[in-house]
N, C-alpha and C positions, 0 to 999 in steps of 0.2 A: 487316693483318698476320695471317699464319696460323701457328699453332703445330703442331708435330708431336711425337709421342712418340718417345723414344729407347729402343731395345731394348738391354739390357745383356748382353753376352757377355764374361765375365771370363776371359781366357785367359793374358795375360802382362803383368806389370809387373816391371821390373828397376831397383831403386833403388841409387844411390850418392850420399851426401851429401858425402863428402870423399874425396880421392884421396891423402892424405898417407901415405907409407910411410917408416918410420924405419929407420936403420941396424940390420942384424941382424934385421929383421922376419921372423917366421915366420907361416904362414897355415894355416887349417883351415876346414872348413865347419860352421857351427853347426847343432845339432839343434833349437834353438829360437831364434826371432828375433821377439819380440813388440813391436809398436808400437801406440800408441794414437792414432787419428785422430779429430779433432773436427769437421772440415769439409773438403769436397771440392768444387771449383768448376770450371766450364768457362769459359774466358776468350776474349775477342775480340782480345787483344793481349798482349804480353809483360809489360806493366805490370799486367794484370788489374784494370783500373779498372772494366770492365763484365763482370759475371760471371753465370752461371747456376748456382745451387747444386744439386749432384747429391746431396749428403747432408750433414746437419748434426745430428749427435748423437755422443756419445762411444762409441767401440767399439774393442776391442782385437783385432788380427789377428796370428796367428803366420805370418809369411811364409815360414818354413821348412817349413810344413805343406803337404801335397799338396792340401788343401782350401782354401788361402788365397784363391785366385782366386774361388771360389764364395762364400766368406764375405764378401768385399768386395762382390760383386755383390748379395748379399742385403741388405747394409747401405745401398746407394745408393737414394735415395728416387725416387718417381715425379716426373717433371718434363717440361717441354716445351722444344723448341728453336724459335727463330724462323726461319721460311723466309726465305732470302736473306741471312741473317747469317753471316759467316765466323768460324768458331771456330778458334783457333790454339794455345792453351795450356791447361794445367790448373794449378790451384793447390790445395795441400793444407796444412792446419794440423795439426801433429803434436806430441804431447807430447814433451818432451826426454828423458824417462826410458824406456829400453827394457829388456825382460827378455831376457837371452841365456843360452844354455847350449851347452856343447860342449868339445872339447879340441883341442889343437894338438900335433903331434909335434915335440919339441925337436931342433934340428940343432946343438946345442952352440955356438951363436953368441952373441956379445955377452954373455959371462959365464955363460950358462945351461949347466948340465952334467947335469941330470937328464933323465928321459925325456919328460915332458909338461908343458905349460901347460894348466891346467883352470879352468873357471869354478867359482866357489864361492859358496855362500849367505852366507858370512861372510868376505869377503876381508880381508887384513890392513890394507889401505887401501881404503875404499869409493870407487867412481867418483864424480867430481864434475865440475863444469863446467870445471875447470882441469886435472884429472888423470885418467888411466884407473884402473881397478881394479888393485890390486897383490895378487898371490896367490903364495904359495910354490910352487916347482916340485913336481911329483908323479911318483912311480914308477908310478902307475895312471892309467887314462883316466877313472876315476870323476869325475863332475862334477855340478853342481847349478845351478839357476836363479840368475842373478846380475843385479843392476841395473847398467845402464850409462847415463851421461848424455852427451848430445850436447855437445861442448865449446864454450866461448866462442870468439869469433873470435880472441882472443889469449890462449889458455890457457897456463899455465906449462909443462906437459909437452908439449903439442901444438904449441907455437910459434904463429906468426901464420898463422891459417887464412883470413884475409880474402880472399885471391886464390882459394883453392880453393873456399871457400864460394860466392863470387860467381860463379865459373865454372860451378858446379853448380846455380845458381838458388836458393841457400839464404839466407834472412835470419834472423838471430838477434840479438836484443838481449841483451847479456851478462846472464847469470843469469836470463833469462826462463824461463817454464815451458813455452813452446811455440816451435816454429820454423815458418817459412813456406817452403814449397818451390814454385817455379814451373817447370814444364817444358813444352817444346814438344811438340805432337802430331807424330807422324812425318810427317804432311802436314796442311795446313789442310783444314777441312771446311765446306762450305756446303750446308745442306739445301735441297731443293726440295719442292714440294707433293707429289711422288710418292715422296719418299725414305723408306726404311725403315732408318734408321741403326743401326749396331751398334758398341758401345764395347768395345774389345778390350784386355785386359791379363793378365799373369802374374808370377810371382816366381822369381828365381834368386839363391840366397844362397851359391853356391859360393865358397869362400875369402874370405868376408866377415869371418870371425873372425880376428883378428890379435893378435900379441904380440911383445914384445921384452924383452930383459933390462935390468933397472934395478937399480943397486947400492943395497941397503938398509943395508948396513954394510960395513966394509972387506973387500973381496974376496968378499962375499956378494951374489948376484944373485937377485932374484925375477922373476916374470912380470908385466909390465905388459900388461893385456889390454883390448882394445877391439874394436869392429866398424867396418867401413867402412859407415857408414850409407847407408841407401838414398840415375848416368845412367839415366834412365827412358825406357822405350819404351811409349807409349800411342797408340792409333790409333782413329779413327772412320771407318767405311766403310758403304756401302750393302749 
């Protein structure tokens, strides 16, 4: 068996962990979208029972940043691929707590009447595995870093996400500290002895920041804020 090294060219990764959209949902693009990855693997099947570890150490990446792709590339370790083995999927282990920042222009839907929904360092209700962060409406776009937690499969506010999680390759045990995501490569890849493989990825967070109005007292609505967490596009080519 012959092993060949894989060159890493990080150009594009586009993540969505869930596709749920609530009534009256408004959207914006976050200025910060930090995730913490602890392990990244290349797999020979959708079950990922046979893997090649590309990186295994804790690192945080702001995928809203222009440098995000290069940052991930620097994090991936040196490794080798087996000639003649067909690789079809990748698997990532990701911390459930993200750091997000940004604002969303309010469209006066679902009880919201002010100008903006903004992230806050001290939301009136912190995000949890069952609920999004709740923040009062704002007349300003000023915002701050805010923690958000990937919801449980059957969270209170989010409803039953079992189908949408499964469709997007996400596995989460309720209240666990990490999630596992498995995604297919754009096409399978089988290295040969003369291969010079390149691993290609980048990030697009456009309209991933979302909010809807939630009634906190009679006739009073605040912003329930969350992100569409990371459909992924990843490829390996010669």
